[in-house]
N, C-alpha and C positions, 0 to 999 in steps of 0.2 A: 891653498886658493879657494874651494867651493868658501870656504866661510871668509873668506875677504871679497869674493865676488858678491856676496851677500849683503855684504856692509857696505860695497860701492854703488851696491843697487839702492840700498836704502838712503844712501848719502843722494844719490839723483832724484829719488821719488820725495824726498823732503825739500830739494831745492827745488824741484818744480811747483812744487804745494807753496813755500812759502813765498816763493817768486809771483804765484797768481795773486795769495794774499797780499803782498805790498802793492801790487798793482791796482787792485780793487781799492784797498784804505788810499791809495794817492790820488785814483779817480774821483772817491767819493769826496776829499778834502781837497783835493787838487783843481779839479775845475771849478768851484766856486771862488778860488782864490785865483784863479787865472781870469776871471770872467772880472773881478773887482780890480786887478791889476790893470788890465786891458780897457776897460769901460767908465772906471770911478777915478777921481782925483780927492785925495784925503791928505790931513796931518799925518805922516807915518809911510806913505806911501812908497817914498825911498828906501826907509827902512826895512819893509816886509818885501820889497824886490829884492834887496841883498840878502835877507833872512833865505829867501826862496833859492835863490843861484848860487849859494855859499858852499853847501855839498859840491858843488861843481870843481871849486877850487881847493878844497879844505880835504887834507890826507883822509882815507876813510879812517886808519886807525885813530886819530885826533876826533873825530866824529865818535866812535865808539867811546873814547874816554869820557867825551860830552856826556853822551848817555848812563855809561855808568857813574858818573857825579853826579848824574840828575834825578839816576832812577834805581842808583845803588840802595842798599839797606840803610846808609848814612848819607843818601844822596838828599837832595833840597825834597824833592817828591816822594822818592822810594822811602824813605823814613816814615813818612806819613800814612804810604798805602800799606807798610808791613804793621804798624802802628796799631791803626783804625781798622785794617781790613784782613790785615795777616797774608798781605798777597806779595810776594818776591818774584820779581819780573827778571832780572839777570839771570844768565846762563840757564835758560828756558826756550822753550820753542816761541811764546810770545818776543823773547829779546831778539832773535833770530830775526821776526817779521818787524820789529819796530826798527832795526838797524838796515835792513834790507829798503823799507820806505823811506828812511832818511836820506840814503845814499841815491835813491832811484827817482826822488820827489822832482828835481828840475828838470828831466828830461820828459817828463809828460805836463809839466807847468808852463815851461818855457813855450812847447810845442803848440801848445792850446793856446796859451796868450796871443803867441804870434798869428795864429790863426784868426781869432778874434780881432785884432787890429787891422787886419788884411780884408775881414768879410765885408761885403755890400751890406750896408746896412740900411738900404731903400726897403728891402722886403720886410725889415721888422718894424721900421715905420708905418710902412704899409697896414700892416698886419694891428699895429698900436691904435693905429688911426680907425679901424674898421670895431674897434672895441676890445680887443683880445688884451687881458692882463699879463703882467710882467713872465710870471711863470708860464702861461700859454705861450708867448711869443719865444720864449729861450726854449722850452720844448719841441714845439712843433716848427719852429724859424731857424733859430740858431743852431740847436743840435745839428740840425741835418746839413747844414751850410759848413761846420767847421769838422763832420765825420771824418771824412779822410783824414783830416790831421789829429785828430783825438785817436783814431786807429793807431797811426803811426806812432804818437807820443806815448799811446798804453803799451805797443810792442817795443819800443824802445826801453821805457821804465821795465818792462817783464825782463829785458836780456840783460840790461842791466844788474837789477836783482839776483837775477839768476848767476850772474859773476862776482858777485861781493864776496870778499875775504876780509878786509881789514878791520870793517867797525865789526863784522859779525865774531869773531874769534874774540875781538876783545869784549864786545857786552854778553854774547851769548857764550863763549869758549867752544869747546869741542866735544860733544859725548855722542856717539855713535848711534843712532836711531833715532836722536833727539835734537841736537842740535850742530851735529856735522853735517854741514852741507856739501855739495860737490867739490867746490873750490878747496876746501878745508880737506876733505879727502884726498884730494890729489896732494895736496901738500904733503901730509903726511906717508899718503903710497909710495914717493919717492925713496923714502929711505926703508920701505919694507918689499914695496914692490912696483920696481921702478915701469915694469910692462903696463901693469895696471891702469898707473899714473898715465903714462903713455896715451893709452886707450881714452880715460877721459879726460885728458887734456883735448885729444880730437874730436869729442862728442862737445865739449865746448865749442871747439873752434868752428865745426861742424853748424852750430846753432847759430853761432854769430854772422858765419856767411848767409846762412837761410834768410837771417833778418834783416841782412842789408841787402840782398837781392831782393827779396819782397819789396823792402819800403823803395827801392832805387826802380822798380818796373811799376809799380801797382799804385804809390801814394805821391814820392817825390816827384816823379814826373806828372803823373795825371791826378793827383790830389790838388788841383787848385781851388780855393774857397770862392774864387771871384765867379 
């Protein structure tokens, strides 16, 4: 039991870290994408919107297979990464982050996009009239306006990444201390240590409840961007 407890704690620690990394990546790339979708019209807008929301309806295992086909050693991109740089992504911690980033992406982008669409643009237009450039307007006006929704999207994104299973085990495998996240540990613990699996499941349930209560009380009710 002590060895199993250490292994499960390692899975919990890894899950928290990679979920945070996936959330940061989604914020880095997702906020600009959400801005473009909400404020710009261009050829391919519908296609980009479709790609962003696709992980919401795509089975996670299928997403993992797609990542494996793209970034595996014989994949379209993975083959070149291996040949040119000697980099192999599948079945590594990087693969865990990529899988969780993929499945959690829509939760942040859709939330931020909705906030941008409903935000009052009068302040932005006034700042632009006074001579502020686009980056200044975005940083000083737009971001504070959508901050509650941005926070809600980030928390939802983190919670979704924390509970990811299908894409992770398909693309990253299950190596204790390296790619075995908490949901994967729960799955395997059911066979050898059901009590530990129940404890871990309760921890995940508690995290989900805390996230939902927090969003309901602080953001979904009081986080208007108007």
